[in-house]
N, C-alpha and C positions, 0 to 999 in steps of 0.2 A: 352744630355742624360736625359731621363725622370726619375722622382723620383719614387721609389718603393711605392706602396700603398698596405698594407696588412690588413687582417681582423683576429682578434683573440679574446681571452677571457682573462680578467684581473684575474691574480692569486694572486697578492699581491699589496697592496696599503699602505704599512707601511712607506715608505719614504715621506718626505715633497716635494711636487710637482713632485713626481715620482711614477710610477706604473710599474709592470712587466706584460707583455702580452705574452701568449703562442699562437703561430701560428702553426696550423696543415696543412700539405700539403700532398696531395695524387698524386702519379705519377706511371707510369708503368715502372718497372725495365727493363733496356735494354736487359739483358741476361736471367733473370728468367721469363720474360713475365708475371709477376703477379703484382697486385696493392700493392704498399708499402706506408705506412703512416709514415711521420716523423714529429717531433715536435721540435720547436725551441723557446727559450725564448728571448725576447727583453726588454731592459730597455727603458722606454718611458717617455717623459716629459709631465706632466699634470699640466698646469699653475694654474688652479683654484681648484685643489684637488677635483674634482667633480665626479670621477669614483671610484667605490667600487668593491670588489671581485665579480666575476661572471658576470660582465657587458660585453657585446659584443661591441667591438670598432673597428674603422678603424684607422690605423696609417699611417703616411707618413714619408719618409726619409727626413732628414734636416741636417743642419750644426752640427758639434759636439757641444753638450751643456755641457757635462762633459766627464770624462774618458771613460765611457761606454754608455752614452745616445747619440744615433744618430737618434732617431725617436721622433715624437710628435703626439699627438692625434688630429684627425680632426673631428670625429663625433661619436655619439653613434649609434650602429646598432640594438638596441633593439626594 
Protein backbone atom coordinates (compact mmCIF):
# COMPACT_ATOMS: atom_id res chain seq x y z
CA UNK A 1 0.00 0.00 0.00
CA UNK A 2 1.52 3.36 -0.99
CA UNK A 3 2.25 6.01 1.60
CA UNK A 4 0.21 9.21 1.60
CA UNK A 5 2.01 12.35 0.44
CA UNK A 6 0.24 15.60 1.31
CA UNK A 7 1.01 19.31 0.87
CA UNK A 8 0.09 21.97 3.40
CA UNK A 9 1.06 25.05 5.38
CA UNK A 10 2.78 25.10 8.79
CA UNK A 11 0.49 26.76 11.37
CA UNK A 12 2.45 26.01 14.54
CA UNK A 13 6.10 25.26 15.34
CA UNK A 14 6.01 25.52 19.13
CA UNK A 15 6.90 21.91 19.93
CA UNK A 16 10.43 20.52 19.94
CA UNK A 17 10.93 18.54 16.70
CA UNK A 18 7.20 18.93 15.97
CA UNK A 19 5.10 21.12 13.72
CA UNK A 20 1.39 21.32 12.94
CA UNK A 21 0.41 21.39 9.26
CA UNK A 22 -3.00 22.28 7.80
CA UNK A 23 -3.89 20.45 4.59
CA UNK A 24 -6.73 21.85 2.48
CA UNK A 25 -8.60 19.55 0.13
CA UNK A 26 -11.19 20.42 -2.52
CA UNK A 27 -13.68 17.90 -3.87
CA UNK A 28 -17.05 17.80 -5.55
CA UNK A 29 -19.86 16.85 -3.17
CA UNK A 30 -21.63 13.72 -4.45
CA UNK A 31 -25.19 14.94 -3.74
CA UNK A 32 -24.97 18.73 -3.84
CA UNK A 33 -22.70 18.78 -6.92
CA UNK A 34 -20.75 21.77 -5.64
CA UNK A 35 -17.08 22.16 -4.78
CA UNK A 36 -16.46 21.76 -1.06
CA UNK A 37 -13.22 22.64 0.74
CA UNK A 38 -12.14 20.84 3.90
CA UNK A 39 -9.19 21.46 6.21
CA UNK A 40 -7.43 18.96 8.42
CA UNK A 41 -4.55 19.41 10.88
CA UNK A 42 -1.71 16.93 11.08
CA UNK A 43 1.00 16.71 13.74
CA UNK A 44 4.28 16.24 11.87
CA UNK A 45 7.81 15.24 12.91
CA UNK A 46 10.49 17.86 12.04
CA UNK A 47 13.85 16.36 13.03
CA UNK A 48 15.95 19.51 12.49
CA UNK A 49 13.43 22.15 13.73
CA UNK A 50 13.96 23.90 10.38
CA UNK A 51 10.39 24.89 9.46
CA UNK A 52 8.55 27.98 10.74
CA UNK A 53 4.96 29.21 10.59
CA UNK A 54 3.77 30.00 7.07
CA UNK A 55 6.14 27.60 5.28
CA UNK A 56 4.64 25.35 2.59
CA UNK A 57 5.76 21.75 3.09
CA UNK A 58 5.21 18.24 1.75
CA UNK A 59 4.64 15.51 4.33
CA UNK A 60 4.65 11.73 4.07
CA UNK A 61 2.99 9.02 6.13
CA UNK A 62 5.36 7.06 8.37
CA UNK A 63 5.41 4.73 11.35
CA UNK A 64 3.93 6.12 14.61
CA UNK A 65 6.49 8.44 16.22
CA UNK A 66 4.34 9.44 19.20
CA UNK A 67 0.70 9.27 20.27
CA UNK A 68 -0.44 11.73 17.58
CA UNK A 69 2.48 12.02 15.11
CA UNK A 70 2.13 9.76 12.06
CA UNK A 71 3.75 12.01 9.42
CA UNK A 72 7.20 13.43 8.74
CA UNK A 73 8.42 16.33 6.57
CA UNK A 74 10.06 15.40 3.26
CA UNK A 75 10.62 18.79 1.58
CA UNK A 76 9.99 22.52 1.52
CA UNK A 77 7.54 23.57 -1.23
CA UNK A 78 8.40 27.30 -1.24
